[in-house]
C-alpha positions, 0 to 999 in steps of 0.5 A, spaced: 491 589 548 487 592 553 492 591 560 488 596 564 481 593 566 480 597 572 484 601 577 484 601 585 478 602 589 479 609 591 480 612 584 475 617 582 470 614 587 463 616 585 458 618 591 452 620 589 449 624 594 442 626 591 441 631 596 446 635 593 441 635 587 434 638 591 429 634 587 424 639 584 417 640 587 413 634 583 409 629 585 410 628 592 408 621 593 413 619 587 418 623 591 417 619 597 417 612 594 424 615 591 427 616 598 424 610 600 428 606 595 434 610 597 434 608 604 433 600 602 439 596 602 435 590 598 436 591 591 429 588 589 426 592 594 430 598 591 427 597 584 420 596 587 420 603 590 423 606 584 418 603 579 413 605 584 416 612 584 416 612 576 409 610 576 407 616 579 412 620 575 415 617 569 420 623 568 423 623 575 430 623 573 433 622 580 429 615 580 430 613 573 438 614 574 438 610 581 434 605 578 439 604 572 444 604 577 441 599 581 441 594 575 448 596 574 450 593 581 446 587 579 450 586 572 444 587 568 447 592 563 441 592 558 436 595 563 441 599 566 443 602 560 435 603 558 434 607 564 440 611 564 438 613 557 431 615 559 434 619 565 439 623 561 433 625 556 428 626 561 427 634 562 434 636 560 433 643 562 431 642 569 436 637 571 443 640 574 449 639 569 453 635 574 447 630 574 448 630 567 455 629 567 454 623 572 449 620 568 453 620 561 459 617 565 455 611 567 452 611 560 460 611 557 462 605 562 455 601 560 457 602 553 464 600 554 462 593 558 458 591 552 463 593 547 460 599 544 466 603 544 464 609 539 458 610 544 462 610 550 467 615 547 461 619 545 458 619 552 465 621 555 466 626 550 459 629 552 461 629 559 467 632 558 464 638 555 459 639 561 464 638 567 466 643 570 469 640 576 476 639 576 476 632 579 470 630 575 474 632 568 480 628 570 476 622 571 473 623 565 479 624 561 482 618 564 477 614 562 477 617 555 484 616 554 484 609 556 478 607 551 481 611 545 487 607 547 483 601 546 481 602 540 488 604 538 487 611 537 493 612 540 494 620 538 487 622 541 488 617 547 495 621 548 492 628 548 487 626 553 491 623 558 496 629 557 490 633 558 488 630 564 495 629 567 496 637 566 490 638 571 494 636 577 490 631 580 492 627 586 491 621 582 497 624 577 501 617 578 495 613 574 496 618 568 503 617 568 502 609 568 497 609 562 501 614 558 507 609 559 503 604 556 500 608 550 507 610 548 509 602 548 503 600 544 505 606 539 512 603 538 509 596 538 504 599 533 509 602 528 513 595 528 507 592 527 505 596 521 513 596 519 512 588 519 506 588 515 509 593 510 515 589 509 511 583 508 507 586 502 514 588 499 516 581 499 522 582 505 519 576 509 525 575 513 525 583 515 517 582 517 519 576 521 524 579 525 519 585 527 514 580 529 519 576 533 521 583 537 513 585 538 512 578 540 518 578 545 515 584 548 508 583 548 505 576 546 498 578 546 499 584 542 493 584 537 494 577 532 502 578 532 502 570 534 498 568 528 502 573 524 508 570 526 506 563 525 503 564 518 510 568 516 514 562 519 510 558 515 511 562 508 518 562 510 519 555 510 515 554 504 519 559 500 525 556 503 523 549 500 521 552 493 528 555 493 531 548 495 526 545 490 528 549 485 536 547 486 535 540 486 530 541 480 536 544 476 540 539 478 535 533 476 534 536 469 542 535 468 542 528 470 537 527 465 541 531 460 547 527 461 543 520 461 544 519 468 536 517 469 537 513 476 540 520 480 535 524 475 529 520 478 531 521 485 532 528 484 525 529 481 522 525 487 525 530 492 522 536 488 515 533 488 516 531 496 518 538 497 512 541 492 507 536 492 503 541 488 508 542 482 505 538 476 511 540 472 516 536 477 511 531 477 511 530 469 518 530 469 519 525 474 513 520 470 517 521 464 524 520 467 521 513 470 519 511 463 525 513 459 529 509 465 524 503 464 525 503 456 532 503 457 532 497 461 528 494 456 533 496 451 539 494 455 535 487 456 534 486 449 541 487 447 543 482 452 539 477 450 540 478 442 548 478 444 546 471 448 542 468 442 547 470 437 553 467 442 549 461 442 547 460 435 555 460 434 556 455 439 550 451 436 547 451 443 540 451 439 536 450 446 539 457 449 538 460 442 531 459 442 530 461 449 534 468 448 530 470 441 523 468 444 524 472 450 526 478 445 520 477 440 515 477 446 518 484 448 519 487 441 518 483 435 521 488 430 528 488 435 533 488 430 533 481 426 530 477 432 524 474 428 529 471 423 533 469 427 528 465 432 526 462 425 533 460 423 534 457 430 528 453 430 528 450 423 536 448 425 533 445 432 527 441 428 532 438 423 537 436 428 532 433 433 529 429 428 536 426 425 539 425 432 533 422 435 532 417 429 540 415 429 539 414 437 533 410 437 536 406 431 543 405 435 539 403 442 536 398 437 542 395 434 545 395 441 539 391 444 539 386 439 546 384 440 545 384 447 539 379 446 534 384 449 529 383 443 523 387 447 528 393 447 530 392 440 523 391 437 521 398 441 527 402 439 526 400 432 518 401 432 520 408 434 524 409 428 519 406 423 514 411 426 518 417 425 521 415 418 518 408 415 524 408 410 530 409 415 535 405 413 533 397 414 529 398 420 523 394 417 527 388 416 530 389 423 523 390 426 521 383 422 527 379 425 526 382 432 519 380 432 520 373 429 525 372 435 520 374 440 515 370 438 519 364 438 521 365 445 514 367 447 511 360 444 517 356 447 515 359 454 508 358 453 508 351 451 513 349 457 511 346 463 509 351 469 515 348 473 520 349 467 520 356 469 525 355 474 530 352 470 529 358 465 535 363 465 533 369 468 535 373 462 530 370 457 524 371 463 526 378 463 526 379 455 519 375 455 516 380 460 519 386 457 516 383 450 509 382 454 510 390 456 511 392 449 505 388 447 501 390 453 500 383 455 499 385 462 497 378 464 503 374 461 508 380 464 505 379 471 506 372 471 513 372 468 516 377 473 513 373 479 517 367 477 523 372 476 522 375 483 522 368 486 529 367 483 531 374 485 527 376 491 532 382 492 531 385 485 528 392 486 527 393 478 523 386 479 519 389 484 517 395 480 516 392 474 511 387 477 507 392 481 506 396 474 504 390 471 499 388 476 496 395 476 496 395 469 492 388 469 487 391 474 486 397 470 485 393 463 480 389 466 476 394 469 476 398 462 474 392 459 468 391 464 466 398 463 467 400 455 466 393 452 464 397 446 470 401 445 474 396 442 480 400 441 487 397 444 492 402 448 497 400 442 493 402 437 491 409 441 499 410 442 500 408 435 495 414 433 498 419 437 505 417 434 502 418 427 500 425 429 507 427 431 509 423 424 504 427 420 506 434 424 513 434 424 514 441 426 509 441 432 515 444 436 519 440 441 515 433 441 521 431 436 528 432 439 531 428 444 527 426 451 533 429 455 534 435 451 526 437 450 525 436 458 531 440 459 528 445 455 521 445 458 524 446 465 527 452 463 521 454 461 518 452 468 513 447 464 514 442 469 508 438 467 511 437 460 518 435 463 514 430 467 511 427 461 518 426 458 521 423 464 515 419 465 516 416 458 523 415 459 522 411 466 517 407 462 522 405 457 528 404 462 525 402 469 531 401 472 534 408 471 534 410 478 536 417 477 529 418 473 525 417 480 529 423 483 528 427 477 521 426 477 520 426 484 523 433 484 518 436 479 512 433 482 515 437 489 516 443 485 509 443 482 506 440 488 503 434 485 500 428 489 496 424 484 497 417 483 503 417 479 507 422 483 505 417 489 507 412 485 514 415 484 514 417 491 513 410 494 518 407 490 523 413 493 522 410 500 522 403 498 529 403 494 531 408 500 534 413 494 538 418 497 535 425 495 535 432 499 528 432 499 527 424 503 524 427 509 519 431 505 517 425 501 516 420 507 512 425 510 508 425 504 507 417 503 505 417 510 500 422 510 497 418 504 497 411 507 493 415 513 489 418 508 487 411 505 486 408 512 481 412 513 478 411 507 477 404 508 484 402 505 487 397 510 494 399 508 494 394 501 500 398 499 504 395 505 503 388 504 507 383 500 505 383 492 504 376 492 498 377 496 494 382 492 495 376 486 492 371 490 486 375 492 485 376 484 
């Protein structure tokens, strides 16, 4: 704002010729020390001389004035003001008016340097009242106009400047320059006040225009830069609020029309523009909850439709899956709980009947083929589930009788006569031994069969299983002699539980269906258990190895059972999309066994293990 800080060196130069103001006859030594100070060129020596003069005469105005001026030249304005004040108030009745004008003028400049504009103006007005010399009055009026301009008293400043200009001073051009500056500043001030008024009245755009005009003319004018920045921010907020209000209205329309996705997007934009708008945040949360509920209802409707369709098609597994999902989310959705019980009951009835019929048919088929062990196993399963089913008791007695006869005939035959025995009879005896868990007889019989048919992978697997069970049985007997419970009794006990509790869910329907159900539910452990039992009953079903390997890989299993299946995959060279991964797991297992002291027994010939026993 203050664009005039100083004027050229020649303007209103003040040369104090104190000789023009004879010092009244006082203490002559004080006067001499004062005169010595005038002659000295060194500031400190001047101060010493003036100080000595004042020690001799503390009211010596000239010494006080010149000491104040010396401190002014040293930029020590506080001390300068102190001595100038003392000079002005010391013996005012005896000090010439011209010297008092000079003292007031210097005091005014001192006040202005220290930011004391009120003191500055008062001193200049006092000097103006005392000054009779035209040049001095012009100088005083110029500084007075300049000071009034600095504190934004423009009208008073113009009056002082015009009065000085009318004196016809030789420095009139400076008054003209200052006058133009004040008039320009007054114009900016009027625009500034108009902008403030427009802002208070809410006309932010008009206020912005006025402030921009001021800024283009004088960026340093007052706080116009800060005001303009704040106003621009307000306009942005105002524009944002206006745009947000439009979007908010549109969001409400979307919500009313049920288009919740678009409503949510719109509410999100409003919240982005107005982060503190709690109403918009509440509506956004409500719309999201409504959309989530709508998705849940849509899902329930789809599942219900799927369940009803599955029931109509007698696809009980799919129906169970659908109604279970519904009941988990909302047990009261339509009649889903009732439909679920209906599907469960139908599933249980169908599963038990189909199992009995399938086992019975498998037993008859095996009986007709002479596979007595397989027939006995199938009939015993039927008997465990329903002892009164058809003529299953008689069939079990017949199969057991025929198996005993074959077993006795084989046991009484000479050791080398096994070479002459038909391979199918030997295999039946081995299966019978498996059924009775007579692992020693099973291993011996399978070794003879392997000698006769060395390239049969089914015999390799069966022989390995029999030997492993034989070793486990021997170990169990040595550690648990007091237990006295055979594996067959435990198995029967487990099945008895199933018989006692036929409603225990999925344990009573066909293995393939049950396994498929478990896989759908991602219960890989239960699915693996079903396929393991199927493989135990029919080890020649190569497909089961692939399915089990896939389940083990999916569930991350690498236990003994999983490794057994993985190794069989590699030995039989079965085609599977995960062959490389299985090979890698088997190789790592071999390395692990080697590092633990097992010297690759699994890679040796099976007969070597038996010889070591």
